[in-house]
C-alpha positions, 0 to 999 in steps of 0.5 A: 076560878083562878084569882089573877095575881094582879089588880087594876088601878087608876082606870086600868092604867096601873097593874099591881101585884096583889101581894104589894097592895098594902105597902103601895096603898100606905105610901100613896102610890095608887096612880101612874102619875104618883109613880112617875113623879116619885122622889126620894129614890137613889139613881143607880142607872141612866144610860139614856136620857129617856130612861132612869132606874132608881133604888126605892125604899118604902115603909108603912102598914107594918111593911118594909120594901126595897126595890127598883123603879125603872121609868121610861119617858116618851121616847124621842122620834130620833129613837124611832128613826134610829131603830128603823134605820137599823131594820129593827123593831123599836122596843120602848117603854116598860110594858115589855119587861113587865110581861117578860117578868110574868113569863119568866115566872110562868116558866119557873125561870128565876128572876125579879118579882114584878110589883107594879106597872103603869103607862100613860101619855107621859111614859111608863114604869115598872117596879120590882122587888130588890134581890139584894144583897147580890153579886152579878156574875160578871163580878164573881167570874173575875174573882180570883178567889172563887172556888173551882167547885163553886165556879163549876156549879155556876157554869152548869146552873147558868147552862141549865137556865139558858137551855130552860129559857130557850125551851120556853121559847124566850130569848133575852137579847142582853144575855150577858154575865152582868145581867145575871145575879146570885144572892150572897146571903142565900148561897143555895138560891138559883141564879136570877136573870135581870134586865128583861127589857128586851126579852121576848117569847116566840112560838118558835124560837129561831136559831138566830135568837139562840145564837145571839143569846149564847154569843153574848154569854160566851163574850162576857165569859171570856176568861173562862177555861176551855174546861168550863166552856165544855161543861157549859155546852155539855149541860146546855146541849144535853150531851157531849158536843160533837161534830153535829153541834159544829154549825151551831158552835161556829155561829156562836163563835163568829157572832162573839167576834162581831159583839167584841168588835162592836164593843171595841168600837163603841167602848162599851 
């Protein structure tokens, strides 16, 4: 019998990665309430009032831990209304990211290590282990001193990662260079995918979602050369791009322009 990597606490409201049970117990983080009211972290992101990400450091029972605690408060009704007006399915709470993290691991796609997840009437949270020190590819791509060989390696690696992700039926929905990270202290490690709060796995991944992911990546990599783009496409497609690929590439180009207009309009 295979033992689940996750154990349930707090009457089933809290799911914990078994590898992190000792440190969480030592720090008293054994209920959803304890996580939602946790103080002492450093706020690293609060794009909206209902969601906040903190860098936290824990110590106890001979263990040291550094990770990111993303807490979601119960969304306002205006957020549901906004999604309905856009004819999109509202995605709130931490459960989507928790499940996506495990799906990535099941598909051997490099991402953060899921540590704990919980949800109650007050909101939900997900805790992941830090990958720092790391560098996001958005910053690395803009670095003039980046060696050509390293840039080519990263282009090929990201292309292969995108291909494997889509082959696994997963689409990210925020697939920008800023959500890809490489470890600066361990250059032999792969590129990691971050921020899986909207990632989904579908039985059949439609062309629409593939185009969206590729367009987001294309838009955020605007400074790459034609040779780099050709390299990316050759790896992603599994062959040199030709006339048969033109419909896909045209759709990606059009979607990239739409993203650019939206970003300019909203100053993103």
